[in-house]
C-alpha positions as CSV (number, residue, x, y, z in Angstrom):
1,X,6.7,-122.9,128.0
2,X,9.7,-124.8,126.6
3,X,13.0,-123.0,127.3
4,X,15.4,-122.4,124.4
5,X,19.2,-122.7,124.8
6,X,21.8,-121.6,122.3
7,X,25.3,-123.3,122.6
8,X,28.4,-122.2,120.8
9,X,30.9,-125.0,120.6
10,X,28.2,-127.6,120.8
11,X,30.3,-130.2,118.9
12,X,33.1,-130.0,121.5
13,X,33.5,-132.0,124.7
14,X,31.6,-129.6,127.0
15,X,29.1,-128.6,124.3
16,X,28.0,-132.2,123.7
17,X,27.6,-133.0,127.4
18,X,25.8,-129.8,128.0
19,X,23.4,-130.4,125.1
20,X,22.6,-133.9,126.6
21,X,21.9,-132.3,130.0
22,X,19.6,-129.6,128.7
23,X,17.7,-132.0,126.5
24,X,17.1,-134.2,129.5
25,X,15.7,-131.2,131.3
26,X,13.2,-130.5,128.4
27,X,15.0,-127.7,126.7
28,X,14.9,-127.0,123.0
29,X,18.6,-126.8,122.1
30,X,20.2,-124.9,119.3
31,X,23.9,-125.2,118.5
32,X,26.4,-123.2,116.4
33,X,28.6,-125.2,114.0
34,X,31.2,-124.2,111.5
35,X,30.7,-125.3,107.9
36,X,33.3,-127.9,107.0
37,X,33.9,-130.3,104.1
38,X,34.0,-133.2,106.7
39,X,31.5,-133.9,109.4
40,X,32.6,-132.7,112.8
41,X,29.5,-133.7,114.8
42,X,30.5,-137.1,116.1
43,X,30.2,-136.1,119.8
44,X,26.5,-135.3,119.3
45,X,25.6,-138.1,116.9
46,X,23.8,-140.0,119.7
47,X,21.4,-137.1,120.3
48,X,20.9,-135.7,116.8
49,X,17.5,-136.1,115.3
50,X,16.5,-135.1,111.8
51,X,15.0,-131.5,112.2
52,X,12.0,-132.7,110.1
53,X,11.0,-135.0,112.9
54,X,8.1,-133.3,114.8
55,X,9.7,-134.4,118.1
56,X,13.1,-132.9,117.3
57,X,14.5,-130.7,120.1
58,X,18.1,-130.3,118.8
59,X,18.8,-127.9,115.9
60,X,22.2,-127.0,114.4
61,X,22.9,-123.7,112.7
62,X,25.9,-122.8,110.5
63,X,27.9,-119.9,111.7
64,X,31.3,-118.6,112.8
65,X,32.4,-116.6,115.8
66,X,34.4,-114.4,113.6
67,X,31.3,-113.2,111.7
68,X,29.2,-110.7,113.8
69,X,26.4,-110.6,111.2
70,X,25.9,-114.4,111.2
71,X,25.9,-114.4,115.0
72,X,23.3,-111.6,115.1
73,X,21.1,-113.4,112.6
74,X,21.2,-116.7,114.4
75,X,20.5,-115.1,117.7
76,X,17.5,-113.1,116.3
77,X,16.0,-116.2,114.6
78,X,16.4,-118.5,117.6
79,X,15.5,-115.9,120.4
80,X,17.0,-118.1,123.1
81,X,16.3,-117.8,126.9
82,X,19.9,-118.9,127.7
83,X,23.1,-118.7,125.8
84,X,26.1,-120.9,126.7
85,X,29.2,-119.5,125.0
86,X,31.7,-122.4,124.9
87,X,33.1,-121.9,121.4
88,X,36.8,-120.9,121.1
89,X,40.2,-121.7,119.8
90,X,40.8,-123.5,123.0
91,X,44.2,-125.2,122.7
92,X,46.8,-123.3,124.8
93,X,49.9,-124.5,122.9
94,X,48.3,-123.8,119.5
95,X,47.5,-120.3,120.6
96,X,51.2,-119.4,120.6
97,X,51.3,-120.4,116.9
98,X,48.0,-118.6,116.0
99,X,47.7,-115.6,118.4
100,X,45.8,-113.4,116.0
101,X,43.2,-116.0,115.1
102,X,42.9,-117.0,118.8
103,X,42.2,-113.3,119.7
104,X,39.7,-112.9,116.9
105,X,37.7,-116.0,117.8
106,X,38.2,-116.5,121.5
107,X,38.2,-112.9,122.6
108,X,36.2,-110.9,120.0
109,X,33.8,-113.8,119.5
110,X,32.5,-113.1,123.0
111,X,31.9,-109.4,122.2
112,X,30.0,-110.3,119.1
113,X,27.6,-112.5,121.0
114,X,27.2,-110.0,123.9
115,X,26.4,-107.2,121.4
116,X,23.8,-109.4,119.6
117,X,22.2,-110.0,123.0
118,X,22.3,-106.3,123.9
119,X,20.8,-105.2,120.6
120,X,18.0,-107.8,120.6
121,X,16.9,-109.0,124.0
122,X,18.3,-108.0,127.4
123,X,16.4,-110.7,129.1
124,X,18.7,-113.5,127.8
125,X,20.9,-115.2,130.3
126,X,24.5,-115.4,129.1
127,X,27.2,-117.9,130.3
128,X,30.8,-117.2,129.4
129,X,33.2,-120.2,129.5
130,X,36.1,-118.6,131.3
131,X,39.3,-120.6,132.1
132,X,41.7,-121.3,134.9
133,X,44.5,-120.5,132.4
134,X,43.6,-116.8,133.1
135,X,45.3,-117.2,136.5
136,X,48.5,-118.2,134.9
137,X,51.4,-117.4,137.2
138,X,49.2,-116.4,140.1
139,X,49.9,-118.2,143.4
140,X,47.6,-121.2,144.1
141,X,45.0,-121.8,145.3
142,X,43.1,-119.5,142.9
143,X,39.6,-118.2,143.7
144,X,37.2,-115.6,142.3
145,X,39.3,-112.9,144.1
146,X,42.7,-113.9,142.6
147,X,44.3,-111.4,140.2
148,X,44.8,-112.8,136.7
149,X,48.3,-113.3,135.4
150,X,47.8,-114.9,131.9
151,X,50.7,-116.7,130.3
152,X,49.5,-117.5,126.8
153,X,47.6,-115.8,123.9
154,X,44.7,-118.1,124.8
155,X,44.7,-117.0,128.4
156,X,44.9,-113.3,127.4
157,X,41.9,-113.8,125.1
158,X,39.9,-115.4,127.9
159,X,40.8,-112.6,130.3
160,X,39.4,-110.1,127.7
161,X,36.2,-112.2,127.4
162,X,35.9,-112.4,131.2
163,X,36.0,-108.6,131.6
164,X,33.8,-107.9,128.6
165,X,31.2,-110.2,130.2
166,X,31.4,-108.3,133.5
167,X,31.4,-105.0,131.6
168,X,28.1,-105.9,129.8
169,X,26.7,-107.0,133.1
170,X,27.5,-103.8,134.8
171,X,27.0,-101.4,131.9
172,X,23.9,-102.8,130.3
173,X,22.3,-104.8,133.2
174,X,22.6,-108.1,131.3
175,X,22.5,-111.4,133.1
176,X,26.0,-112.3,132.1
177,X,28.0,-114.8,134.3
178,X,31.5,-116.2,134.1
179,X,32.2,-119.8,134.9
180,X,36.0,-120.1,135.6
181,X,36.4,-123.8,135.0
182,X,39.7,-125.6,135.9
183,X,40.9,-128.4,133.7
184,X,38.1,-130.9,133.1
185,X,38.5,-134.1,131.0
186,X,36.5,-137.0,129.6
187,X,36.7,-139.6,126.9
188,X,35.4,-136.8,124.6
189,X,38.4,-134.6,125.2
190,X,40.1,-133.5,122.0
191,X,42.9,-135.9,121.0
192,X,45.6,-133.3,121.1
193,X,45.0,-132.3,124.7
194,X,47.6,-133.9,127.0
195,X,45.3,-136.2,129.0
196,X,43.5,-137.6,126.0
197,X,46.8,-137.8,124.1
198,X,48.2,-140.1,126.9
199,X,45.1,-142.4,127.2
200,X,44.7,-142.7,123.4
201,X,48.4,-143.5,123.0
202,X,48.1,-146.3,125.6
203,X,45.3,-147.9,123.5
204,X,47.4,-147.6,120.3
205,X,50.5,-149.0,122.0
206,X,48.5,-152.0,123.3
207,X,47.0,-152.5,119.9
208,X,50.5,-152.5,118.3
209,X,49.8,-149.3,116.2
210,X,52.5,-147.2,117.7
211,X,55.5,-147.6,120.1
212,X,56.2,-144.1,121.5
213,X,54.3,-141.3,123.0
214,X,55.9,-137.8,122.7
215,X,55.1,-135.2,125.4
216,X,56.4,-131.8,126.7
217,X,56.5,-130.5,130.2
218,X,55.7,-133.3,132.7
219,X,56.0,-131.1,135.8
220,X,53.0,-128.7,135.1
221,X,50.4,-129.3,137.8
222,X,46.7,-129.0,137.2
223,X,43.3,-129.4,139.0
224,X,41.6,-132.1,136.9
225,X,37.9,-132.9,137.1
226,X,35.3,-134.8,135.1
227,X,33.6,-132.7,132.3
228,X,30.0,-134.1,132.6
229,X,30.0,-132.9,136.2
230,X,31.2,-129.4,135.2
231,X,28.5,-128.7,132.6
232,X,26.0,-129.2,135.4
233,X,27.6,-126.2,137.0
234,X,27.1,-124.1,133.8
235,X,23.4,-124.8,134.0
236,X,23.2,-124.0,137.7
237,X,25.0,-120.7,137.2
238,X,22.3,-119.5,134.9
239,X,19.5,-120.7,137.3
240,X,20.6,-118.2,139.9
241,X,18.6,-115.1,140.7
242,X,21.4,-112.7,139.8
243,X,24.5,-113.0,137.5
244,X,27.8,-113.7,139.2
245,X,31.2,-115.3,138.6
246,X,32.2,-118.8,139.9
247,X,35.4,-120.8,140.1
248,X,34.8,-124.5,139.4
249,X,37.3,-127.2,140.3
250,X,38.1,-130.1,142.6
251,X,40.7,-128.4,144.8
252,X,43.2,-131.3,144.1
253,X,46.4,-130.8,142.1
254,X,48.3,-133.4,140.1
255,X,51.2,-133.1,137.7
256,X,51.2,-134.3,134.1
257,X,53.8,-136.8,135.2
258,X,51.3,-138.2,137.8
259,X,48.6,-138.5,135.2
260,X,51.1,-140.3,132.9
261,X,52.3,-142.8,135.5
262,X,48.8,-143.5,136.9
263,X,47.4,-144.2,133.4
264,X,50.4,-146.3,132.3
265,X,50.4,-148.3,135.5
266,X,46.7,-148.9,135.2
267,X,47.2,-150.3,131.7
268,X,50.3,-152.3,132.7
269,X,52.8,-150.4,130.5
270,X,56.3,-149.0,131.3
271,X,56.6,-145.3,131.0
272,X,60.4,-145.4,130.4
273,X,59.9,-147.8,127.5
274,X,57.3,-145.8,125.6
275,X,57.5,-142.1,126.5
276,X,59.8,-139.6,124.9
277,X,60.2,-135.8,125.5
278,X,59.9,-133.5,122.6
279,X,60.9,-129.8,123.0
280,X,58.3,-128.6,120.5
281,X,55.5,-129.4,123.0
282,X,56.9,-127.0,125.6
283,X,55.2,-123.6,125.8
284,X,57.2,-120.4,125.5
285,X,55.7,-119.3,128.9
286,X,54.5,-122.0,131.2
287,X,51.8,-122.2,133.8
288,X,53.2,-124.2,136.7
289,X,50.4,-124.8,139.2
290,X,46.6,-124.4,138.9
291,X,44.5,-125.3,142.0
292,X,40.9,-124.2,142.5
293,X,39.4,-122.7,145.6
294,X,35.8,-123.5,144.8
295,X,34.3,-122.7,148.1
296,X,31.9,-120.1,146.6
297,X,30.5,-122.5,144.0
298,X,30.0,-125.2,146.7
299,X,28.1,-122.8,149.0
300,X,26.0,-121.0,146.4
301,X,25.5,-123.6,143.6
302,X,25.5,-126.5,146.0
303,X,28.0,-128.3,143.7
304,X,30.6,-130.9,144.7
305,X,32.6,-133.1,142.4
306,X,32.4,-136.8,142.9
307,X,34.9,-138.0,140.2
308,X,38.4,-137.5,141.4
309,X,41.8,-137.9,139.8
310,X,42.3,-141.7,139.9
311,X,38.7,-142.3,138.8
312,X,39.1,-139.9,135.9
313,X,42.3,-141.7,134.7
314,X,40.6,-145.1,134.7
315,X,37.5,-143.9,133.0
316,X,39.5,-142.3,130.2
317,X,41.9,-145.3,129.7
318,X,39.0,-147.8,129.6
319,X,37.1,-145.7,127.1
320,X,40.1,-145.4,124.7
321,X,40.8,-149.1,125.0
322,X,37.2,-149.8,124.1
323,X,37.3,-147.4,121.2
324,X,40.4,-149.2,119.9
325,X,38.6,-152.5,119.9
326,X,40.5,-153.8,123.0
327,X,39.0,-155.2,126.2
328,X,38.8,-152.5,128.8
329,X,40.3,-153.2,132.2
330,X,36.8,-152.4,133.6
331,X,37.4,-150.4,136.7
332,X,36.7,-147.2,134.9
333,X,33.4,-148.5,133.5
334,X,32.5,-149.8,136.9
335,X,33.0,-146.3,138.4
336,X,30.6,-144.8,135.9
337,X,27.9,-147.5,136.6
338,X,28.3,-147.1,140.4
339,X,28.4,-143.3,140.6
340,X,26.0,-142.5,137.7
341,X,23.5,-145.4,137.4
342,X,20.9,-143.1,135.7
343,X,23.3,-140.8,133.9
344,X,21.9,-138.5,131.2
345,X,25.1,-138.7,129.2
346,X,27.1,-141.5,127.5
347,X,30.8,-141.9,128.4
348,X,32.0,-142.6,124.9
């Protein structure tokens, strides 16, 4: 019997890669999308099939995480076996400007889905996309046992969602798991996130379309991994015999400054010539260091990342150069071909 999966945030970076993975495993995949006057489905264009096609396995449903009735109706009509809740207002800096909206969508949206599951079908397996930002000011390395110390409205909303997931697991015996993912990037990362902002700016500078890149805090340190590998963990978490919570990360920490210099050096550009600091990109409260202790996920899930920091930088720079109509340097594309010769996703 074909498994059905429901993905919120299917048009985002993680949602698109996860949809590709599940389709490759024979799932029927359903995704929640917001109605918009412009198309926002570019990340899943390569896997979208007209629903009238008898072989279609991907279906999109209009809805919004702020509307509990819509969520309940979609869940009832789909009757999924697995729910992957990835949708959120996920930009940390923007959450300071829109704290109420962030709480409504990122925090309460989780409750709306959990309630829909509780009221309709307790056998559904639920995955909550938790975030390393929840650790905030907690001393690194951070594991499943580290106490949360959130430093942004986004992080506070994610802490709420984390505990609601555990509460529904304990109180209603739902299969509800948290994946606490540390920073994970790819060529599909949103263009306003710092890693993609850097690699996209490189392509635009080389194409003569802009001269300067404006950034904020360069000293923040993060544990950066490759998004396609991380969605594999999401799936593995829901294949376990019992629900649990897992930290996912590489265990390596690098600063924004390191990412900047590594990518500019790879492209043959001078940081001093093209990079400017703008105070508006600084957060009111900063998270200095995030570093994953992912020993539990390695032991139980059997997962180990293969794409590390330098590889990630090169993959992203090459992809943005190619997207801008420039000739990629090629090392990044070579990494993809070497490490993933039979990949189920496309790095574009």
